[in-house]
N, C-alpha and C positions, 0 to 999 in steps of 0.2 A: 255388846250391843251391835258392834258390826254381824256378827255372826244370825242376828235377829232383822239385821238390816238388811242384808243381801238378798234373800229369797223375796222380799216386798221389790227392791230394786229389779230383781233380776224378774221376775211376771210380771211387772207393770212395762221393761223394756221388752218381754216376746209379744205381750200382747199390744202396744202400740206400735210393735214394730218399722222399726226407721226404714232400715235394708227394704222391707218389700211395700213401703209406700214409696221409695224412688222409681219406679216404672210408672205410678198411680201420677204423680206428682209433673212426671214428665207430659205424658199424657195430657194430662188438663191444662196444661203450663205452654206447650211447646211453641205457641205460637204467639208469646207473649215474651219482650225485651228484658235481656238479664236483671236491669236498674227495677224495673216492677214488681219481677218474681220474688225477687230480696223481702219487699216490702209484701206482699202478697205475706212472704214464709213470717215474717217478724208479726203481722197483724193477726194471722192463723193462732202462731206459737204462745202471744198476748190469750188472745180468747179463750186458747185450751187450759191455759196455766189457770185464769180465775174460773171457769166450770169446773176444773176436778180438783182443784184445793175448796171452792165450796161447798164442794159436793163430800169431802171430806170430812167437815163438821155436820153436813143435813144428813148424810145419807143415815147412818145411823139413827139418827132421830125417825127419819122416814120408817124405817124400819119399827119402831119403837111403834109408832102411831098408825100405824098398819097392822099389829099384832102379829107380826110375821117374827116366828125366833130365828134367832143366829145358824143354826142345824138347818133349818129350811132354806135358808137362804147360803149356807152354803152348800148345799147336794143343788140348786138351783143354780148355782154359778158355775161349780164345777162341772156340772152337764153344757152350759154356757159355752165355758174355756174349752171345753173338749170340741163342742161343735166347732168352734175358730180351730179350735190344732187342725180336725181333718180337713177344712178351707185349706187351709197352708201346708200342709202335706199332701193332698192330692192337687197344687195349683188350682182351685177354684177363684173365681174374681170373690170378695169375703162381701156376703149379703148383712154381715154385722154390718161393713163399716160404709159401704153405699152400693148402692144397687144399680143396675146398668141403664135406669133411667134417668139417675141423679147424674151418673158420669157422662152419659152423652147430653144432658142439657146446658153444661156448664160449657158454654163455647167465649169466643175472643169478644164479641158482644157484651159481657155479662161481669168483666174483671171482675170488679169489683165484690162480688160474691163471692167470687172465689174462695177468697181466705178465710171467711165463715161458715160457707156450707159449698161445696163438701169437707174441706182442708183441715177446719178445725171441729167442724161436728159434721158427719162422725167421722171420719180418717182418724183423725189425734185424739179428741177427744171423745170414744165411740162407748157403747152399750161394753166391748169388755172390760176395759182401762175403769168405768163404771161400777162395773159387777167387782172388778177387784178390789177397788177403792173401799166399797161395803165387804166385802171379805175381810179385810185386813182392818177394818175397823170395829170386829165384835171383839172376842175375846182371842187373844194369840199366845202362846206359849213359845217360847223358845228356850234352848238350854236350863229345861227346868223352870225356867221364872215364866212370873205371867205378866206380860206389860201392860199399862193402865191406859186411857182412851190417851189421854194426853201425849204419852211416849209414843204410842200409834199415830195420833197424828202431825206430831213432828216428823215421823221416821214418812209416812206417807208425801209429807210434805214435802222433805227435802229428794225423795225418789221419783216423785211427779216433776220435780224441776230441773233434775239432772236430766230425766229420759227427753223432757220436753227439747231442753238445751241440745242435747246428742240429737233429736228428730230437725230441729232447726239445722244443724253443722249438716249434716248427711243430706237434707232435702238443699242446701244451698251447694254442695259438692254435688250433685245428683247429675247433672252431664259426666262429671268423672269418673264418679261411682261404676255410673252403666260403660262409658267404654274401657275401665280398668277390668269389673269382673262380667262383662258380658250378661245378655239374657240371662243363660244357663245359670253362669255365680250368684248372681241376686236368688234364682228360684232354688239352688241345691240349699244357699243360705237359708232360705224360706223356710225349705221343707225341716234342717234341721230343730232350727227354732220353735217348729211345727211337734216336732217329734218330743221334746222337752216340757213343751207345754202343755202336750198330754198325760202326761206322768205328772204333772203338776197339778189337774185337773181331776185326776182320778185319787188324788191324795184327798183334793177338796170334798170332795163326795164322800168320804172314808170319814174325814172328820167331821162330816155332817149328819152321817149315820151316828157316829159315836158320841157327839154333841145333843141328838135328839135322845138319846137313855137307851137306845136299840142292844149295846152293847154296853154295858153299864161297867164292866171291869175291863176296858180295853183303856190307856190313852193316849 
């Protein structure tokens, strides 16, 4: 079970990118007192948890309703994750998480909205995280075993909880992390995770092609 769970957890961790969120969070909340910042983090993590776990159970149904084959979504999701990996590798502000306009629109005057937007959505529960959930909600084979939807849902929920808890801890310790690693250290870590995500995204595209039957002899 662990060998099947680890890729789910690791992909979710890389996509949410808790370390990469640290500079963005500091930029959003630099003028906010520490106590209020902790409240913002708690609220954002709770909202993200509700959104992502809800998507675990409705994401697959949504694909079925729209008559989208899992293979097609694997390819689309892999391409999207690859774009995210390129943003991480080249150090670009992630447009799949928060745009420049969204970043600059949130000032000290509307502190209460930061927890919901952009911190919870789209920075924590963004398109990348939602795509990852749908990708793993379909047919998943690991170690020669195909897992049922309920087994996948259980692993996804645990992975989401763990990643969001880690993200919350990183955000709470954002000042310390930035002092220890520095902007250069954070940048290096983000690029390493981007490189790994690039490989995972190509694997998703490959799996999607196989599922669509282009190479029926491959597994």
